[in-house]
VOPAGU-2260 file (C-alpha; in pm, 1 decimal, decimal comma):
REM VOPAGU-2260
SITE   aa  ch    i         X         Y         Z
SITE  MET   A    0    9436,3   10251,3   13480,2
SITE  ASN   A    1    9585,1    9970,9   13402,0
SITE  HIS   A    2    9916,7   10148,4   13281,0
SITE  SER   A    3   10342,9   10117,4   13341,1
SITE  PRO   A    4   10602,0   10300,8   13204,1
SITE  ASP   A    5   10692,6    9958,1   12994,4
SITE  THR   A    6   10352,5   10010,6   12833,9
SITE  ILE   A    7   10381,1   10092,8   12428,5
SITE  VAL   A    8   10102,7   10356,9   12389,0
SITE  VAL   A    9    9898,9   10330,9   12034,5
SITE  VAL   A   10    9707,8   10634,7   11933,7
SITE  GLY   A   11    9433,7   10608,4   11685,3
SITE  GLY   A   12    9168,2   10321,7   11687,1
SITE  GLY   A   13    9068,8   10282,1   11268,1
SITE  VAL   A   14    9252,3    9979,5   11146,6
SITE  ALA   A   15    9595,7   10080,0   11166,6
SITE  GLY   A   16    9599,7   10133,1   11538,9
SITE  LEU   A   17    9373,4    9853,3   11619,5
SITE  ALA   A   18    9610,3    9638,6   11391,9
SITE  THR   A   19    9937,1    9724,0   11566,7
SITE  ALA   A   20    9754,4    9686,5   11903,1
SITE  LEU   A   21    9693,4    9323,7   11807,2
SITE  ARG   A   22    9967,8    9248,1   11644,9
SITE  LEU   A   23   10195,4    9370,8   11960,3
SITE  ALA   A   24   10028,2    9060,5   12189,2
SITE  PRO   A   25   10049,2    8969,4   12426,3
SITE  LEU   A   26   10278,9    9322,9   12520,0
SITE  PRO   A   27   10110,0    9550,5   12718,6
SITE  VAL   A   28    9980,9    9801,3   12511,5
SITE  THR   A   29    9716,3   10112,0   12581,3
SITE  LEU   A   30    9505,8   10238,0   12284,7
SITE  VAL   A   31    9427,1   10600,7   12312,5
SITE  VAL   A   32    9132,6   10708,5   12114,3
SITE  ALA   A   33    8924,1   11044,7   12123,9
SITE  ALA   A   34    8593,8   10931,2   12049,4
SITE  PRO   A   35    8430,1   10580,4   12158,3
SITE  LEU   A   36    8640,7   10267,4   12019,4
SITE  GLY   A   37    8569,3   10192,5   11630,4
SITE  ALA   A   38    8363,0   10531,1   11627,0
SITE  GLU   A   39    8488,7   10813,9   11372,4
SITE  ALA   A   40    8762,0   10606,3   11229,2
SITE  ALA   A   41    8783,7   10649,9   10870,5
SITE  THR   A   42    8854,9   10303,4   10846,7
SITE  GLY   A   43    8467,2   10244,6   10905,0
SITE  TRP   A   44    8359,9   10461,8   10610,8
SITE  ALA   A   45    8624,1   10321,2   10354,7
SITE  GLN   A   46    8352,7   10172,7   10049,3
SITE  GLY   A   47    8644,9   10006,2    9879,8
SITE  GLY   A   48    8841,2    9687,0    9992,2
SITE  ILE   A   49    9196,3    9541,9   10054,0
SITE  ALA   A   50    9394,0    9487,3    9728,8
SITE  ALA   A   51    9542,8    9134,3    9699,7
SITE  ALA   A   52    9706,6    8920,6    9457,1
SITE  ILE   A   53    9534,4    8616,4    9527,1
SITE  GLY   A   54    9351,4    8528,5    9210,4
SITE  ALA   A   55    9412,8    8256,7    9009,2
SITE  ASP   A   56    9581,5    8488,4    8718,8
SITE  ASP   A   57    9705,7    8713,6    8986,5
SITE  ARG   A   58   10060,7    8769,5    9142,5
SITE  PRO   A   59   10196,7    8993,6    9412,3
SITE  ASP   A   60   10423,1    9143,4    9154,7
SITE  PHE   A   61   10180,6    9244,4    8932,7
SITE  HIS   A   62   10031,0    9422,1    9213,2
SITE  ALA   A   63   10341,5    9604,7    9258,2
SITE  ILE   A   64   10382,7    9694,3    8912,2
SITE  ASP   A   65   10012,7    9866,5    8917,9
SITE  THR   A   66   10137,9   10054,6    9268,6
SITE  LEU   A   67   10420,2   10207,9    9074,0
SITE  SER   A   68   10253,7   10315,6    8808,1
SITE  ALA   A   69    9994,7   10476,6    8974,2
SITE  GLY   A   70   10265,7   10640,3    9211,5
SITE  ALA   A   71   10401,5   10818,5    8957,4
SITE  GLY   A   72   10771,8   10787,3    9001,2
SITE  LEU   A   73   10722,2   10867,3    9350,2
SITE  SER   A   74   10660,0   10488,3    9475,6
SITE  GLN   A   75   10955,1   10321,3    9590,0
SITE  PRO   A   76   11015,5    9951,1    9442,0
SITE  PRO   A   77   11153,5    9776,3    9748,9
SITE  VAL   A   78   10825,0    9905,8    9935,6
SITE  ALA   A   79   10574,7    9832,0    9662,5
SITE  ARG   A   80   10723,6    9455,1    9623,4
SITE  ARG   A   81   10744,9    9384,0    9986,6
SITE  VAL   A   82   10339,0    9514,4   10086,8
SITE  ALA   A   83   10199,1    9338,3    9768,5
SITE  GLY   A   84   10399,1    9039,1    9871,7
SITE  ALA   A   85   10221,2    9088,3   10229,5
SITE  ALA   A   86    9880,9    9158,4   10092,0
SITE  PRO   A   87    9781,4    8732,3   10103,6
SITE  ALA   A   88    9867,8    8685,3   10412,8
SITE  ALA   A   89    9715,7    9001,5   10576,8
SITE  ILE   A   90    9408,4    8878,6   10404,1
SITE  ASP   A   91    9468,7    8529,4   10606,6
SITE  TRP   A   92    9499,9    8702,6   10937,7
SITE  LEU   A   93    9188,5    8906,7   10873,3
SITE  LEU   A   94    9000,3    8584,2   10790,7
SITE  GLU   A   95    9145,3    8413,8   11100,2
SITE  ILE   A   96    9027,1    8674,4   11381,4
SITE  GLY   A   97    8667,6    8631,1   11184,5
SITE  THR   A   98    8622,4    8894,7   10879,4
SITE  PRO   A   99    8350,6    8764,6   10693,0
SITE  PHE   A  100    8457,3    8883,3   10335,2
SITE  ASP   A  101    8205,9    8818,7   10031,7
SITE  ARG   A  102    8242,7    8483,5    9875,9
SITE  ASN   A  103    8183,5    8347,5    9569,6
SITE  PRO   A  104    7896,0    8078,8    9491,3
SITE  ASN   A  105    8234,5    7788,3    9513,8
SITE  GLY   A  106    8360,4    7947,4    9841,0
SITE  SER   A  107    8642,6    8084,4    9742,4
SITE  LEU   A  108    8692,6    8473,8    9778,1
SITE  ALA   A  109    8494,2    8746,2    9535,1
SITE  LEU   A  110    8767,7    8992,1    9396,9
SITE  GLY   A  111    8671,0    9289,1    9237,6
SITE  LEU   A  112    8795,4    9567,0    8993,8
SITE  GLU   A  113    8912,5    9880,6    9105,1
SITE  ALA   A  114    9083,7   10180,8    8891,7
SITE  ALA   A  115    9441,7   10138,6    8785,9
SITE  HIS   A  116    9444,0    9720,9    8865,9
SITE  SER   A  117    9509,7    9493,6    8590,5
SITE  ARG   A  118    9343,7    9215,2    8735,7
SITE  ARG   A  119    9026,4    9172,0    8979,2
SITE  ARG   A  120    9205,7    9143,9    9285,9
SITE  ILE   A  121    8982,3    9332,0    9547,9
SITE  VAL   A  122    8862,3    9183,2    9874,9
SITE  HIS   A  123    8544,1    9287,3    9986,9
SITE  ALA   A  124    8277,3    9229,9   10269,6
SITE  GLU   A  125    7902,2    9296,3   10295,9
SITE  GLY   A  126    7975,8    9487,6    9876,5
SITE  ASP   A  127    8087,0    9821,6    9967,5
SITE  GLY   A  128    8096,9    9776,7   10366,8
SITE  THR   A  129    8471,5    9641,4   10354,7
SITE  GLY   A  130    8604,4    9944,8   10596,1
SITE  ARG   A  131    8357,8    9929,7   10859,1
SITE  VAL   A  132    8316,8    9517,2   10869,4
SITE  VAL   A  133    8679,9    9522,6   10927,9
SITE  LEU   A  134    8669,9    9802,0   11195,9
SITE  GLU   A  135    8404,6    9628,7   11344,0
SITE  THR   A  136    8614,8    9297,4   11352,2
SITE  LEU   A  137    8943,5    9457,7   11482,4
SITE  THR   A  138    8714,8    9590,1   11742,3
SITE  ARG   A  139    8586,8    9283,3   11899,7
SITE  ALA   A  140    8918,1    9108,1   11912,3
SITE  ALA   A  141    9099,5    9450,5   12072,8
SITE  ARG   A  142    8806,4    9463,7   12319,4
SITE  ALA   A  143    8868,7    9105,2   12369,4
SITE  CYS   A  144    9239,5    9108,1   12415,3
SITE  PRO   A  145    9381,4    9099,6   12786,5
SITE  SER   A  146    9735,7    9287,7   12687,3
SITE  ILE   A  147    9518,5    9571,1   12542,2
SITE  THR   A  148    9409,6    9828,5   12760,7
SITE  VAL   A  149    9157,5   10148,2   12598,4
SITE  ILE   A  150    9118,6   10507,5   12703,7
SITE  GLU   A  151    8863,3   10649,6   12525,9
SITE  GLY   A  152    8729,5   11040,9   12528,2
SITE  VAL   A  153    9111,9   11180,4   12526,3
SITE  ARG   A  154    9315,3   11347,3   12292,3
SITE  ALA   A  155    9729,7   11328,2   12213,2
SITE  CYS   A  156    9809,3   11729,6   12271,5
SITE  GLU   A  157   10217,5   11643,9   12269,9
SITE  LEU   A  158   10465,1   11379,4   12276,4
SITE  LEU   A  159   10699,1   11395,0   12570,0
SITE  LYS   A  160   11093,8   11307,5   12493,3
SITE  ASP   A  161   11326,1   11193,0   12826,2
SITE  GLU   A  162   11663,2   11342,5   12905,2
SITE  THR   A  163   11815,4   11163,2   12552,6
SITE  GLY   A  164   11558,3   11318,2   12311,9
SITE  ARG   A  165   11364,3   10971,3   12279,3
SITE  VAL   A  166   10985,5   11030,6   12240,7
SITE  ALA   A  167   10852,2   10857,9   12583,8
SITE  GLY   A  168   10513,2   10959,0   12671,3
SITE  VAL   A  169   10255,8   11083,3   12555,4
SITE  ALA   A  170   10031,6   11444,4   12680,5
SITE  LEU   A  171    9629,3   11344,5   12680,8
SITE  ARG   A  172    9376,9   11609,4   12703,4
SITE  ASP   A  173    9044,7   11512,0   12820,3
SITE  ARG   A  174    8662,6   11682,7   12755,6
SITE  GLU   A  175    8713,2   11907,8   13048,0
SITE  ALA   A  176    9072,9   12040,0   12891,1
SITE  ARG   A  177    9274,9   11843,5   13173,7
SITE  VAL   A  178    9567,4   11727,0   13086,9
SITE  GLN   A  179    9764,1   11411,9   13206,0
SITE  ALA   A  180   10106,7   11263,6   13074,5
SITE  LEU   A  181   10125,0   10946,5   13026,0
SITE  PRO   A  182   10505,3   10741,8   12988,1
SITE  ALA   A  183   10569,0   10452,0   12711,7
SITE  ARG   A  184   10810,9   10214,4   12630,7
SITE  ALA   A  185   10714,4   10332,7   12252,6
SITE  MET   A  186   10458,2   10551,9   12078,8
SITE  VAL   A  187   10317,9   10473,4   11805,3
SITE  LEU   A  188   10056,2   10748,4   11598,8
SITE  ALA   A  189    9818,3   10614,7   11420,9
SITE  THR   A  190    9632,0   10867,3   11400,8
SITE  GLY   A  191    9436,2   10895,2   11001,7
SITE  GLY   A  192    9480,4   11162,2   10724,4
SITE  LEU   A  193    9406,7   11534,2   10686,3
SITE  GLY   A  194    9096,2   11559,5   10475,9
SITE  GLY   A  195    8881,2   11760,5   10760,5
SITE  LEU   A  196    9127,6   12038,6   10636,6
SITE  TYR   A  197    8927,7   12093,4   10317,5
SITE  GLY   A  198    8554,6   12232,9   10250,8
SITE  SER   A  199    8494,8   11897,9   10037,5
SITE  THR   A  200    8630,0   11599,9   10191,8
SITE  THR   A  201    8498,2   11227,1   10249,1
SITE  ASN   A  202    8667,7   11226,0   10545,9
SITE  PRO   A  203    8565,2   11245,8   10927,4
SITE  LEU   A  204    8560,0   11609,9   11010,2
SITE  GLY   A  205    8817,0   11527,4   11312,6
SITE  ALA   A  206    9063,6   11387,3   11048,6
SITE  VAL   A  207    9290,8   11737,7   11054,6
SITE  GLY   A  208    9627,6   11612,9   11061,9
SITE  SER   A  209    9665,4   11569,8   11444,0
SITE  GLY   A  210    9934,5   11284,6   11449,2
SITE  LEU   A  211   10129,2   11499,0   11188,8
SITE  ALA   A  212   10137,6   11799,1   11392,2
SITE  LEU   A  213   10272,3   11580,4   11708,1
SITE  ALA   A  214   10503,7   11445,3   11482,4
SITE  ALA   A  215   10670,3   11781,6   11399,0
SITE  HIS   A  216   10640,7   11941,4   11714,0
SITE  ALA   A  217   10814,6   11684,5   11837,8
SITE  GLY   A  218   11110,5   11720,2   11548,0
SITE  ALA   A  219   11001,1   11405,2   11303,9
SITE  VAL   A  220   11091,2   11492,1   10941,8
SITE  LEU   A  221   10745,8   11448,2   10737,8
SITE  ARG   A  222   10741,9   11396,1   10378,1
SITE  ASP   A  223   10569,4   11467,5   10062,8
SITE  MET   A  224   10314,1   11676,9   10235,7
SITE  GLU   A  225   10159,4   11850,9    9923,1
SITE  PHE   A  226   10014,1   11469,2    9799,5
SITE  VAL   A  227    9673,0   11515,9    9885,2
SITE  GLN   A  228    9425,9   11236,8    9638,3
SITE  PHE   A  229    9072,0   11393,2    9580,9
SITE  HIS   A  230    8860,2   11112,1    9507,0
SITE  PRO   A  231    8625,0   11159,9    9219,7
SITE  THR   A  232    8321,0   11094,0    9315,4
SITE  ALA   A  233    8211,1   11230,0    9631,8
SITE  MET   A  234    7829,2   11282,5    9613,0
SITE  ALA   A  235    7719,7   11653,4    9594,9
SITE  VAL   A  236    7423,6   11626,3    9784,3
SITE  GLY   A  237    7512,5   11914,8   10015,0
SITE  ALA   A  238    7603,9   11700,7   10324,1
SITE  ASP   A  239    7958,7   11768,0   10488,3
SITE  PRO   A  240    8156,2   11546,1   10522,4
SITE  MET   A  241    8052,0   11409,2   10175,0
SITE  PRO   A  242    7901,5   11026,6   10125,6
SITE  LEU   A  243    8143,2   10863,7    9847,4
SITE  ALA   A  244    8068,4   10687,6    9564,1
SITE  THR   A  245    8306,0   10395,1    9557,6
SITE  GLU   A  246    8513,3   10353,4    9322,9
SITE  ALA   A  247    8390,9    9975,5    9273,9
SITE  LEU   A  248    8115,2   10125,9    9106,1
SITE  ARG   A  249    8332,8   10222,1    8818,5
SITE  GLY   A  250    8488,5    9862,2    8804,7
SITE  GLU   A  251    8122,2    9741,6    8761,1
SITE  GLY   A  252    8018,3    9946,1    8492,9
SITE  ALA   A  253    7878,9   10284,3    8614,3
SITE  ARG   A  254    7965,7   10541,9    8349,1
SITE  LEU   A  255    8064,8   10944,8    8385,5
SITE  PHE   A  256    7848,5   11204,5    8194,6
SITE  ASN   A  257    7810,1   11597,6    8160,9
SITE  ALA   A  258    7482,9   11772,1    8192,9
SITE  ARG   A  259    7489,1   11744,0    7762,8
SITE  GLY   A  260    7473,8   11376,5    7813,7
SITE  GLU   A  261    7850,4   11301,1    7701,2
SITE  ARG   A  262    8079,3   11042,6    7820,0
SITE  PHE   A  263    8328,5   11264,3    7890,7
SITE  MET   A  264    8603,8   11017,6    7993,5
SITE  LEU   A  265    8582,8   10783,1    7669,0
SITE  ASP   A  266    8922,6   10964,3    7516,9
SITE  VAL   A  267    9122,5   10924,9    7803,8
SITE  PRO   A  268    9346,5   10642,4    7855,4
SITE  GLY   A  269    9154,9   10379,5    8124,7
SITE  GLN   A  270    8801,8   10603,9    8093,9
SITE  GLU   A  271    8645,0   10548,7    8410,0
SITE  LEU   A  272    8907,6   10390,6    8539,9
SITE  ALA   A  273    9187,0   10589,0    8483,5
SITE  PRO   A  274    9385,3   10671,3    8784,6
SITE  ARG   A  275    9200,4   10872,8    9049,6
SITE  ASP   A  276    9423,0   11204,5    8993,6
SITE  VAL   A  277    9275,8   11199,8    8653,7
SITE  VAL   A  278    8947,9   11127,0    8684,9
SITE  ALA   A  279    8940,2   11379,8    8962,6
SITE  ARG   A  280    9102,6   11616,4    8720,1
SITE  ALA   A  281    8856,8   11587,8    8449,3
SITE  ILE   A  282    8559,9   11617,6    8634,7
SITE  PHE   A  283    8705,9   11936,8    8822,1
SITE  ALA   A  284    8774,7   12063,5    8466,7
SITE  GLU   A  285    8391,7   12024,6    8343,8
SITE  ILE   A  286    8263,2   12157,6    8643,9
SITE  ALA   A  287    8490,6   12464,7    8652,9
SITE  THR   A  288    8292,1   12544,8    8271,8
SITE  GLY   A  289    7968,3   12518,8    8457,5
SITE  GLN   A  290    7890,8   12159,2    8375,4
SITE  SER   A  291    7741,7   11923,5    8647,3
SITE  VAL   A  292    7887,4   11560,0    8624,2
SITE  VAL   A  293    7680,4   11265,4    8724,5
SITE  LEU   A  294    7777,2   10937,7    8777,8
SITE  ASP   A  295    7521,3   10680,4    8594,1
SITE  ALA   A  296    7532,4   10383,6    8829,3
SITE  ARG   A  297    7166,5   10197,5    8764,6
SITE  LEU   A  298    7371,8    9858,2    8778,5
SITE  LYS   A  299    7192,7    9530,6    8768,3
SITE  ASP   A  300    7128,6    9420,8    9152,8
SITE  ILE   A  301    7300,2    9750,5    9260,2
SITE  ALA   A  302    7080,0    9718,8    9604,8
SITE  ALA   A  303    7289,2    9365,1    9659,9
SITE  ARG   A  304    7561,7    9474,5    9533,7
SITE  PHE   A  305    7673,3    9807,2    9713,1
SITE  PRO   A  306    7437,9    9826,7   10003,4
SITE  GLY   A  307    7592,7   10144,2   10143,6
SITE  VAL   A  308    7592,0   10315,9    9854,2
SITE  VAL   A  309    7242,0   10263,3    9775,0
SITE  ALA   A  310    7184,5   10350,7   10206,0
SITE  LEU   A  311    7347,6   10704,5   10150,8
SITE  CYS   A  312    7188,5   10774,5    9865,7
SITE  ARG   A  313    6828,2   10710,3    9988,5
SITE  ALA   A  314    6956,6   10962,1   10297,5
SITE  HIS   A  315    6978,5   11213,1   10065,5
SITE  GLY   A  316    6665,2   11145,3    9831,7
SITE  LEU   A  317    6822,2   10951,1    9563,2
SITE  ASP   A  318    6723,5   10625,5    9385,6
SITE  PRO   A  319    7062,5   10486,6    9219,4
SITE  ALA   A  320    6851,3   10260,6    9052,6
SITE  ALA   A  321    6636,1   10499,6    8863,9
SITE  ALA   A  322    6822,9   10811,3    8842,6
SITE  ALA   A  323    7202,8   10897,7    8814,7
SITE  ILE   A  324    7406,5   11068,9    9115,4
SITE  PRO   A  325    7586,7   11423,2    9104,7
SITE  VAL   A  326    7923,9   11393,4    9198,8
SITE  ARG   A  327    8236,9   11598,8    9210,8
SITE  PRO   A  328    8573,4   11563,4    9356,8
SITE  ALA   A  329    8685,9   11589,9    9715,2
SITE  ALA   A  330    8962,9   11592,6    9959,0
SITE  HIS   A  331    8999,5   11179,0   10010,4
SITE  TYR   A  332    9351,3   11055,8   10149,3
SITE  HIS   A  333    9686,7   11193,0   10214,3
SITE  MET   A  334    9974,2   11011,9   10040,2
SITE  GLY   A  335   10262,7   11216,6   10248,5
SITE  GLY   A  336   10315,9   11171,5   10638,6
SITE  ILE   A  337   10564,2   11112,7   10883,6
SITE  ALA   A  338   10860,1   10955,7   10690,7
SITE  VAL   A  339   10919,9   10586,5   10774,7
SITE  ASN   A  340   11162,8   10319,8   10746,7
SITE  GLU   A  341   11082,8    9980,7   10674,3
SITE  ALA   A  342   10975,1    9927,4   11008,8
SITE  GLY   A  343   10801,4   10178,7   11037,9
SITE  ARG   A  344   11041,6   10390,0   11265,5
SITE  ALA   A  345   11015,8   10774,6   11239,2
SITE  SER   A  346   11324,2   11011,6   11211,5
SITE  VAL   A  347   11289,3   11072,7   11594,5
SITE  PRO   A  348   11363,5   10785,2   11828,9
SITE  GLY   A  349   11075,0   10644,7   12006,9
SITE  LEU   A  350   10841,2   10677,7   11766,7
SITE  TRP   A  351   10649,6   10478,6   11511,6
SITE  ALA   A  352   10367,7   10545,6   11239,7
SITE  CYS   A  353   10126,4   10351,5   11073,2
SITE  GLY   A  354    9846,8   10428,3   10814,1
SITE  GLU   A  355    9756,3   10752,1   10645,1
SITE  VAL   A  356    9969,7   10933,1   10931,5
SITE  ALA   A  357   10259,0   10787,7   10788,3
SITE  SER   A  358   10509,2   10789,1   10458,7
SITE  THR   A  359   10625,8   10453,9   10384,9
SITE  GLY   A  360   10752,6   10533,0   10031,6
SITE  LEU   A  361   10418,3   10297,3    9866,3
SITE  HIS   A  362   10161,9   10554,7    9764,9
SITE  GLY   A  363   10422,7   10794,8    9582,6
SITE  ALA   A  364   10246,9   11083,6    9444,0
SITE  ASN   A  365    9907,8   10909,3    9368,9
SITE  ARG   A  366    9752,5   10608,9    9605,8
SITE  LEU   A  367    9646,9   10313,9    9451,9
SITE  ALA   A  368    9270,2   10187,6    9472,6
SITE  SER   A  369    9229,8    9996,1    9822,6
SITE  ASN   A  370    9573,7    9997,7    9910,6
SITE  SER   A  371    9575,1   10209,3   10220,4
SITE  LEU   A  372    9392,2    9902,6   10439,3
SITE  LEU   A  373    9637,7    9651,7   10276,9
SITE  GLU   A  374    9918,3    9934,8   10405,1
SITE  ALA   A  375    9825,3    9940,5   10753,8
SITE  LEU   A  376    9810,1    9573,7   10808,8
SITE  ALA   A  377   10110,6    9490,8   10682,5
SITE  TYR   A  378   10284,2    9768,7   10864,8
SITE  ALA   A  379   10142,6    9726,6   11167,8
SITE  GLY   A  380   10312,4    9352,4   11191,9
SITE  TRP   A  381   10628,4    9506,2   11053,2
SITE  ILE   A  382   10579,0    9758,5   11345,9
SITE  ALA   A  383   10485,7    9552,4   11599,3
SITE  ALA   A  384   10800,2    9317,9   11519,8
SITE  ASP   A  385   11062,8    9592,7   11559,1
SITE  ILE   A  386   10945,7    9729,7   11906,4
SITE  ALA   A  387   10931,5    9388,5   12023,3
SITE  GLY   A  388   11291,2    9308,6   11955,4
SITE  GLU   A  389   11393,8    9676,0   12106,7
SITE  ASP   A  390   11525,0    9676,7   12454,7
SITE  ALA   A  391   11544,7   10035,8   12487,1
SITE  ARG   A  392   11404,1   10159,2   12835,7
SITE  PRO   A  393   11323,0   10528,5   12793,8
SITE  GLY   A  394   11426,5   10760,0   13102,4
SITE  THR   A  395   11170,9   11013,1   13282,5
SITE  PRO   A  396   10919,7   11198,4   12998,7
SITE  THR   A  397   10988,2   11577,3   13055,4
SITE  PRO   A  398   10654,9   11731,9   13157,6
SITE  ALA   A  399   10398,2   11865,8   12922,1
SITE  GLY   A  400   10384,5   12280,5   12819,7
SITE  PRO   A  401   10046,6   12417,9   12753,4
SITE  ALA   A  402    9784,0   12262,6   12519,5
SITE  ARG   A  403    9818,8   12417,4   12226,7
SITE  PRO   A  404    9463,0   12585,6   12134,1
SITE  LEU   A  405    9177,8   12460,2   11923,0
SITE  SER   A  406    9155,0   12679,6   11581,9
SITE  PRO   A  407    8932,4   12927,3   11588,4
SITE  ALA   A  408    8965,4   12978,9   11188,8
SITE  ARG   A  409    8862,0   12629,9   11084,1
SITE  ALA   A  410    8608,1   12744,8   10857,2
SITE  GLU   A  411    8832,8   12984,2   10695,3
SITE  ILE   A  412    9061,2   12775,2   10661,7
SITE  ARG   A  413    8906,7   12462,5   10509,6
SITE  ALA   A  414    8747,0   12732,4   10272,7
SITE  LEU   A  415    9087,3   12834,1   10178,8
SITE  MET   A  416    9248,2   12469,7   10124,8
SITE  ASP   A  417    8935,3   12417,4    9904,1
SITE  LEU   A  418    8992,2   12717,6    9677,5
SITE  LYS   A  419    9387,9   12729,8    9667,2
SITE  VAL   A  420    9510,7   12407,5    9747,2
SITE  GLY   A  421    9246,4   12149,0    9573,8
SITE  VAL   A  422    9242,7   11994,9    9293,4
SITE  ILE   A  423    9395,9   12246,6    9042,2
SITE  ARG   A  424    9688,0   12482,7    9218,2
SITE  ASN   A  425    9946,4   12789,2    9056,6
SITE  ALA   A  426   10165,3   12994,5    9236,4
SITE  ALA   A  427    9964,4   13255,8    9277,1
SITE  GLY   A  428    9641,7   13075,8    9468,0
SITE  LEU   A  429    9923,0   12890,3    9674,0
SITE  GLU   A  430   10140,8   13221,7    9777,4
SITE  GLU   A  431    9806,3   13328,3    9875,1
SITE  ALA   A  432    9715,2   13058,4   10103,7
SITE  ALA   A  433   10015,9   12974,2   10234,2
SITE  ALA   A  434   10027,2   13408,3   10350,5
SITE  ARG   A  435    9735,7   13392,6   10513,2
SITE  LEU   A  436    9782,6   13013,0   10662,4
SITE  GLY   A  437   10098,0   13166,8   10773,0
SITE  THR   A  438    9904,4   13489,9   10935,1
SITE  ILE   A  439    9648,6   13270,2   11139,3
SITE  ALA   A  440    9982,6   12988,3   11236,5
SITE  ASP   A  441   10142,9   13293,2   11422,4
SITE  ARG   A  442    9836,9   13441,7   11541,0
SITE  ASP   A  443    9688,9   13131,6   11721,2
SITE  GLY   A  444    9951,7   12862,5   11727,0
SITE  ASP   A  445    9710,9   12623,6   11622,8
SITE  ASP   A  446    9761,6   12278,1   11483,2
SITE  LEU   A  447    9516,4   12268,3   11194,1
SITE  SER   A  448    9672,3   12631,7   11048,4
SITE  LEU   A  449   10052,2   12450,3   11115,9
SITE  VAL   A  450    9913,9   12176,1   10897,2
SITE  ALA   A  451    9759,7   12316,9   10612,9
SITE  LEU   A  452   10082,7   12571,0   10619,1
SITE  MET   A  453   10242,9   12291,4   10551,3
SITE  VAL   A  454   10077,9   12107,1   10277,4
SITE  ALA   A  455   10065,4   12438,4   10109,6
SITE  GLU   A  456   10437,5   12578,5   10152,5
SITE  ALA   A  457   10514,2   12180,0   10029,3
SITE  ALA   A  458   10309,4   12253,3    9683,4
SITE  LEU   A  459   10434,4   12587,8    9622,7
SITE  ARG   A  460   10778,2   12408,7    9658,3
SITE  ARG   A  461   10709,7   12132,9    9425,1
SITE  VAL   A  462   10770,2   12332,3    9071,5
SITE  GLU   A  463   10571,0   12084,5    8856,6
SITE  SER   A  464   10271,6   11860,2    8831,6
SITE  ARG   A  465   10293,6   11484,9    8927,2
SITE  GLY   A  466    9963,5   11237,2    9055,0
SITE  GLY   A  467    9765,3   11430,1    9270,3
SITE  HIS   A  468    9974,7   11745,4    9292,5
SITE  TYR   A  469    9865,5   11941,7    9011,3
SITE  ARG   A  470   10015,3   12318,5    8905,8
SITE  ALA   A  471    9822,1   12442,8    8602,3
SITE  ASP   A  472   10120,1   12697,0    8561,5
SITE  HIS   A  473   10364,0   12400,4    8538,7
SITE  PRO   A  474   10101,7   12100,5    8413,4
SITE  THR   A  475   10421,0   11857,4    8323,3
SITE  PRO   A  476   10641,7   11685,2    8554,7
SITE  ALA   A  477   10972,3   11747,6    8640,1
SITE  THR   A  478   11238,8   11503,7    8453,4
SITE  ALA   A  479   11351,0   11380,6    8778,3
SITE  ALA   A  480   11079,8   11248,3    9104,6
SITE  ARG   A  481   11186,0   11400,6    9406,6
SITE  HIS   A  482   11059,3   11366,6    9769,4
SITE  SER   A  483   11008,3   11653,0    9945,5
SITE  GLU   A  484   11087,0   11704,4   10317,1
SITE  THR   A  485   10922,1   11959,5   10585,6
SITE  ARG   A  486   10998,3   11988,4   10966,9
SITE  PHE   A  487   10814,0   12180,3   11205,4
SITE  GLU   A  488   11113,8   12439,3   11206,5
SITE  ASP   A  489   11088,9   12543,7   10828,8
SITE  ALA   A  490   10682,0   12575,2   10861,6
SITE  SER   A  491   10721,2   12808,6   11198,6
SITE  ARG   A  492   10979,3   13018,6   11040,2
SITE  THR   A  493   10747,5   13059,4   10729,4
SITE  ALA   A  494   10469,5   13162,0   10938,7
SITE  GLU   A  495   10682,5   13440,4   11115,3
SITE  VAL   A  496   10793,3   13545,8   10779,0
SITE  ARG   A  497   10519,6   13561,8   10580,3
SITE  ARG   A  498   10309,6   13772,5   10915,6
SITE  VAL   A  499   10634,4   14015,6   10869,2
SITE  ALA   A  500   10599,7   14072,3   10543,8
């Protein structure tokens, strides 16, 4: 293996990890992925596109305003403006490396509309196949890049520090549970989200917040852990994870109906194109009364415009051109994560984070549709520039400790998160969830229960409703919008207290 202590280690093979590795070239990078490169990354499942203000009637300022509006007071204006401003260049970079975006007959990029966007600004590839196409393009580029070494089939199980407290390496565990240490000049976590902690999710089941656990154990500050976005229109077809009926369907005219045939979103501002948290709660409320909900997506040329959705439907015995799709909300995206600055630096020296695992200040309490791939692409460049401009040389990393166990209570955790820490929350349910998760975390010492506990505890502390966090017992937002912070020592202390209690 071609690796030295001067190598940068990037953990994660989705758009965030691949783009960061490519942007770091020609600096040597070791890219660590748990599965074969390009497989099992949430990027490949993204049916939406990439938001970029490149239309004749659009400007980055408009994009930033829409981002701030969706973020419900917690998106940071400088971050929103900076990322929106970086979007056109991000699209240009993807075009340069060969991404085949969809185009109009005149050759211009085709732009779609999604919820809470004031303009058509969503760039797509193969209709609803954007994530897969972008991932394939980045994977080919990474495979061809001489400065990138790929290690597949291993999982990062611990961040290693040197004598100064700087992150200086990572411990990797292979499928035979063997652990090896990999020194690093700089460490970038690009490990994705935590939707797999929920029983109803559109994420790969391996998305269980592993990067959050790594960072927390290393002492990094986590921010806004309570903010989980539930996609309104996951297909209720009995699959785990749940297939997704992209929001772009609603952007092109698909409508929601309950079992009585009523369009229950008619009186909601924005109707089916209201922000995701609003639509998710409306669907959840219908289901809670015993009503099933369907998405009528019988659109013209749906097979050509949304081939991914049509294929998913047909795989489950549905024909969306002839019948409506049964839908329900499911855990989809985590707005919280490792707190990072404008260069993607975490609070622990030597550690950067990119993509869903990071909390940059862009998404706030509710991510605007198609801003996730954009955020990863923008921060990949800024992280690479920051690392390249740093001349720090870490010392020798401390030896790895014993690998933490896998969770034996995974099924229980997923059911508990769905029931008590889901679309609609209240103090009693959150207390119950936190108590049980604390018991599991104290008993098993596993990362799944730790991350789930951090989400539940943060949700319990936030005594208001804002964006993706809705408290039925406190349905209005507080006067002041405030971020929350979580540290490992707080969560581990909570687990011990709850166990004793």
